[in-house]
C-alpha positions as CSV (number, residue, x, y, z in Angstrom):
1,X,91.4,101.4,74.6
2,X,94.7,103.0,75.6
3,X,97.9,101.0,75.9
4,X,98.0,101.8,79.6
5,X,94.5,100.6,80.3
6,X,95.1,97.5,78.3
7,X,98.3,96.8,80.3
8,X,96.5,97.3,83.6
9,X,93.5,95.2,82.5
10,X,95.9,92.4,81.5
11,X,97.7,92.6,84.9
12,X,94.5,92.4,86.8
13,X,93.3,89.3,84.8
14,X,96.6,87.5,85.3
15,X,96.8,88.2,89.0
16,X,93.1,87.4,89.6
17,X,93.7,84.0,88.0
18,X,96.8,83.2,90.1
19,X,95.6,84.4,93.4
20,X,93.9,81.2,94.5
21,X,96.2,79.5,97.1
22,X,99.3,79.8,99.2
23,X,102.3,78.6,97.2
24,X,105.1,76.9,99.2
25,X,107.5,78.1,96.5
26,X,106.4,81.7,96.7
27,X,106.5,81.4,100.5
28,X,110.2,80.5,100.5
29,X,111.0,83.3,98.0
30,X,109.2,85.9,100.1
31,X,110.7,84.7,103.4
32,X,114.1,85.4,101.8
33,X,112.8,88.8,100.6
34,X,111.5,89.6,104.0
35,X,114.9,88.9,105.6
36,X,116.7,91.0,103.0
37,X,114.2,93.8,103.7
38,X,114.9,93.8,107.4
39,X,118.6,93.7,106.8
40,X,118.6,96.7,104.5
41,X,115.8,98.7,106.1
42,X,115.5,98.1,109.9
43,X,111.9,99.0,110.7
44,X,111.4,101.0,113.9
45,X,108.6,100.2,116.3
46,X,105.5,102.3,115.5
47,X,106.5,102.8,111.8
48,X,103.8,103.0,109.1
49,X,104.6,100.8,106.1
50,X,103.0,100.6,102.6
51,X,103.5,97.4,100.6
52,X,102.9,98.1,96.9
53,X,101.6,95.2,94.8
54,X,101.2,93.0,97.9
55,X,99.7,90.1,96.0
56,X,98.5,87.5,98.4
57,X,100.0,89.4,101.4
58,X,103.2,87.4,102.2
59,X,105.3,90.5,103.0
60,X,102.5,92.5,104.6
61,X,101.6,89.5,106.7
62,X,105.2,88.9,107.8
63,X,105.6,92.6,108.8
64,X,102.4,92.8,110.7
65,X,104.1,91.0,113.7
66,X,106.8,93.7,113.9
67,X,104.8,96.2,116.0
68,X,104.3,98.4,112.9
69,X,101.2,99.5,111.0
70,X,101.3,97.8,107.5
71,X,99.0,98.4,104.6
72,X,99.2,96.2,101.6
73,X,97.7,97.3,98.3
74,X,97.2,95.4,95.1
75,X,95.1,96.1,91.9
76,X,93.8,92.5,91.9
77,X,90.6,92.0,93.9
78,X,91.3,88.2,94.1
79,X,94.7,88.8,95.5
80,X,93.3,91.1,98.2
81,X,90.6,88.6,99.0
82,X,93.2,85.9,99.4
83,X,95.5,88.1,101.4
84,X,92.7,88.9,103.9
85,X,92.0,85.1,104.3
86,X,95.7,84.2,104.7
87,X,96.6,87.1,107.0
88,X,93.5,88.4,108.7
89,X,95.6,90.4,111.2
90,X,96.9,92.7,108.4
91,X,95.4,95.6,106.5
92,X,94.8,95.2,102.8
93,X,93.2,97.5,100.2
94,X,92.4,97.0,96.5
95,X,94.0,100.1,94.9
96,X,96.1,101.2,92.0
97,X,99.7,102.3,92.5
98,X,99.1,105.0,90.0
99,X,96.7,106.7,92.3
100,X,97.6,106.0,95.9
101,X,94.6,106.9,98.2
102,X,96.7,108.2,101.0
103,X,97.6,111.7,102.3
104,X,101.1,113.1,101.6
105,X,104.1,112.2,103.7
106,X,102.4,109.5,105.8
107,X,104.7,106.4,105.3
108,X,108.0,105.7,106.9
109,X,108.7,102.8,104.5
110,X,107.2,101.9,101.1
111,X,108.1,98.5,99.6
112,X,107.7,97.5,96.0
113,X,108.8,93.8,96.1
114,X,108.4,92.1,92.7
115,X,105.7,94.5,91.7
116,X,107.0,97.6,90.1
117,X,108.4,95.8,87.1
118,X,104.8,94.8,86.1
119,X,103.5,98.4,86.0
120,X,103.1,100.5,82.9
121,X,104.4,103.9,84.0
122,X,107.0,103.3,86.5
123,X,108.3,106.9,86.6
124,X,104.8,108.1,87.5
125,X,104.5,105.6,90.3
126,X,107.9,106.6,91.7
127,X,106.7,110.2,91.7
128,X,103.5,109.2,93.4
129,X,105.4,107.2,96.0
130,X,107.8,110.0,96.6
131,X,105.0,112.3,97.8
132,X,103.7,109.6,100.2
133,X,107.0,109.1,102.0
134,X,107.7,111.0,105.3
135,X,110.7,113.3,105.4
136,X,113.0,110.4,106.5
137,X,111.0,107.8,104.7
138,X,112.6,105.0,102.7
139,X,111.6,103.2,99.5
140,X,112.6,99.6,99.1
141,X,112.4,98.2,95.6
142,X,113.1,94.5,94.8
143,X,113.2,93.2,91.3
144,X,113.2,89.5,90.6
145,X,114.7,89.7,87.2
146,X,118.3,90.8,86.9
147,X,117.9,91.5,83.2
148,X,115.0,93.8,83.9
149,X,115.7,96.6,81.4
150,X,113.4,99.1,83.1
151,X,115.4,99.0,86.3
152,X,118.5,99.9,84.3
153,X,116.6,102.7,82.6
154,X,115.2,104.0,86.0
155,X,118.7,104.1,87.6
156,X,119.4,107.7,86.7
157,X,115.9,108.8,87.8
158,X,116.4,107.1,91.2
159,X,119.5,109.2,91.9
160,X,117.2,112.3,91.8
161,X,114.8,110.7,94.3
162,X,116.3,112.6,97.3
163,X,115.1,109.9,99.7
164,X,116.7,106.7,100.8
165,X,116.0,103.8,98.5
166,X,117.3,100.3,98.0
167,X,117.1,98.2,94.9
168,X,117.6,94.4,95.1
169,X,117.8,92.0,92.2
170,X,117.1,88.3,92.9
171,X,117.2,86.1,89.8
172,X,114.9,83.2,90.5
173,X,114.3,80.3,88.1
174,X,110.8,79.8,87.0
175,X,109.5,83.0,88.4
């Protein structure tokens, strides 16, 4: 088995095990993240938004009331199942960030909130995302670990992105 497949398989197992209930602690963390997202990237009415690694749907669910079309994707079937239960008004799809099942240049905003750091080939995912953003589209990346080495390594790559992007770091105890 390749390292990448093993990595992805492990991620699926971990997230399938944890996607069982709404956590009040996670809810507070994601409410703060949602506020920061809106401060950094005001979302226009009618925008089309993709939430990468949506987990149990906290951000996707929060954005669904903003008169925008939001699609949340996650590789964990259990996470998607829970997201659909918690936020039935939202759109969720079980999909892999490495192979986004959408046409080119169709999203006005793509978020990766506490998800990209868990992926194996981050540069590949960023290239994949780049093609899915509209001409004036924005990428919002939030990382919950301020010592996240991959973020520091990706910094030079992000300057070549040629689209608007925002990276936030929120150190959170016990996360």
